[in-house]
N, C-alpha and C positions, 0 to 999 in steps of 0.2 A: 335893384332892390338891395338894401343894406345887408351885409353879412353879420350875423349875430354870433357872439363868442361865448355867451353864458346865458343861463336861464333867466336871470333877472333882466338882462337886456332884451330878451325876447318878449317879455311882458311889459316893457316900459310904457306902452300906450294902451294897456289893457287894465282899466280901473278895477274890474271884477277879480283880477288876479294879483292885486298889489301885495297880498300876503307872501307871494313868492320872494319878494325882496328880503324878507326876514327869515326865509327858510334856511335850514342848515345846508341844503344842497343848492341854494340860490346862486352861488358863485361858481358852480361846477360848469365846465365847458359842455356844450351839447353832446360832444363825442363820448362823454363819461356817463350820460344818463342811462345808457343801456344796463348799467349795474343794478337798476331798479326793476328791470324786466328780465326775469330768469325763466328758464323752461320749467314746465310743470314737473313737480317732483324734486326740483332742485331748491336749495336754500340760498338765502342772501348771504353775502359775506359779512363777517363780524363788523367790518368798517361801516357798512350800510346800516346794519341793525343799530349800531351805536349812534350813527348820524341821525337816524329817525327817532331814536329814543330820547335824544337830547334836543330835538327840534322844538323851537318855541311856537311854531305854527302847525303843529301836527294835526290838531283838530280841523283847521281850515283845509289842510291838504286832503285829509280823509273826506271831508264834506265836498270838496272839489270833485273827487273821483266818484263819490256817490251821486251827486247831482247830475253829473255828465254821463253816468252809467258806463264808466271806463272799464272795459273787460279785462285789461291786462295791467301789469305793473304793480309795484308796491307803493301805496300812497298812505301817508300817515303811519307808516310802518305796518300796514295791514295788507295781507295777500288778497288776490282777487277772490279766492274761494271763501276766505273769512268775510270779505265785504258782501258777497252774495248771501252768506249765512246771516249776517246782520240784517240785511234787507228782508230776508225771509222771516227772521225772528220778529222784527218790528211789524211786518205785515200780519203775522199770526198772533200778535199781542204779547210776546214774551218779553219784549223790551230789553233784551240783553245789550249791554254797552260794549263798545270796542275794547275797552280795557279788560273787561271780563272775558271776552272772546280770545284775547291775546294770551291769557293765562292758561288756556287749554293746552 
């Protein structure tokens, strides 16, 4: 099996994840991806917040996490607890957007 050195290479043959090639984190080595998975109650580094904030595929990243019901990690700059809240809000008809949730 081939050794993958970055996230973009990992999804090279995954057409449903082509958006990763344009992600701000797409050229990070796999060993650096743990910076998106912090313990509960801890915050992301300023570097990660800035990377997600400037990412051109932030919506696709968030949709990826929501569709796959990923329990951990920051996707699209949104924490797992905020993603759960978004799903709950949509299920209950409040329709709150990710951007509004982030301003809290």
